[in-house]
C-alpha positions, 0 to 999 in steps of 0.5 A: 371703627377703632373699637372694631379694629382693636376689639380682637386684641383684648383689653390693652392697658395704657402705656406709660411713656415716661418709663419707656425705653424710647423716653430714656433715649429721647431725654439725653438726646435733647441735652437739657440741663434741668439743674442749671436754671437762672435766678430770673427764670426761677422768679418768673416761674414763681410769678407764673405759678402765682398768676396761675393759682390766682387765675385758677377758676376752681380756686376762685369758685371755691373762694367765692363760695366760702365768702358767700357762706356769710348770710346776706343782710336784708334792708330791715337789718341794715336800717336796724344797725343804723338806728343802733349806731345813731342811738349809741352816738346820741347819748354821747352827744346830748350831754355835751349839747345840754351842757353847752346850752346851760353854759351859754344860758349862764353866760347870757345871764351873767352878761345881762346882770352886768349891763346898765339900764340904758344898755338893757333898754337898747337891747329891749328895743332891738328885740322889739324891732326883730319881733316886729320884722319877723311878725311882718314877714310871717304875716306876709307869708301867711297872706301869700299862702292864703292867696295862692290857695284861693287862686288854686280853688278858683282855677279848679272851679274854672276848669270844672265848669269849663269841662261841664260846659264843653260836655254839654255842648258836645252832647248838644251837638251829638243830639242835634246831629242825630235829630233828637232835639226837634222830635223829642224836645219842645222848641222852648226847652232848647238851650239858649245860651249854651253856644255863647262865645266868651271873647278872650285875647292871648295878648292880654296875658294870664288871667288874674283872680278878678277875671277868673271870678267873672268867667266863673260866673259866666260859665256857671250861668251858661251851664245853668242856661240862666237869662243873666248870661247877656248881662254878665257877658256885657259887663265882662266885655266892657270892664275887661276888654278896654280895647273894644271900648276904645275902638267903639269910641273911636268909630263913634267919633269918626262918625260924628266927624263925617256927619259934621263935614258931610251933613245929611241932605235928603235931596242928594242920593247916597252914593255907596 
């Protein structure tokens, strides 16, 4: 609309109001003392100018671009620089360390030369004791490492056999549910010991290596459907579960006492 109104007046140049007559009348009327400024105002104005220049986004962008002109170093370049620094410092340190070792060796030799025979014997005995202690420590640590590796192998074998038996049981259950076993397999070929239950109580604590060996034998026999499963299971129950043995013996002794107190008489009827 503005272009429609002013279109008939042609091209009008912009008016410079600072040089107009109205501006000349306006400034004296305000009575501004432009030359008289306090020192504090001057300091504030200079501070404001400094802050304004610092907060100038254009200058910040330009300064950032100037700083970004330096290429960014990659990780390989940084590692290479670190290696160069280490190589520069290592030759400076190695002569001192070698010199220190040589000086210590010389001092030790001199001290040994000054020792008497009895002192040398005492030092020899101390060294023998230290060597013996360190050897025993090394042997015990190596034995512990071998024991831990053996235990790890036993646990891996136990887990693999347990998973194999579980998979066979799952497949047997699926086949039995679908009716494949009676129709496709004879009666004698069905697994006899696949559903064998191995007793275990949480109160007995974690399994040791001996118990793991016995369980591995039982699981292997179950997986192979071996006839040795009942024997292995009986040995495991008798050796590893003393609680059942004590319970069986207690029941047996109780029965003997009952028989002694109440002897069996075939004429008397048994009351239940």
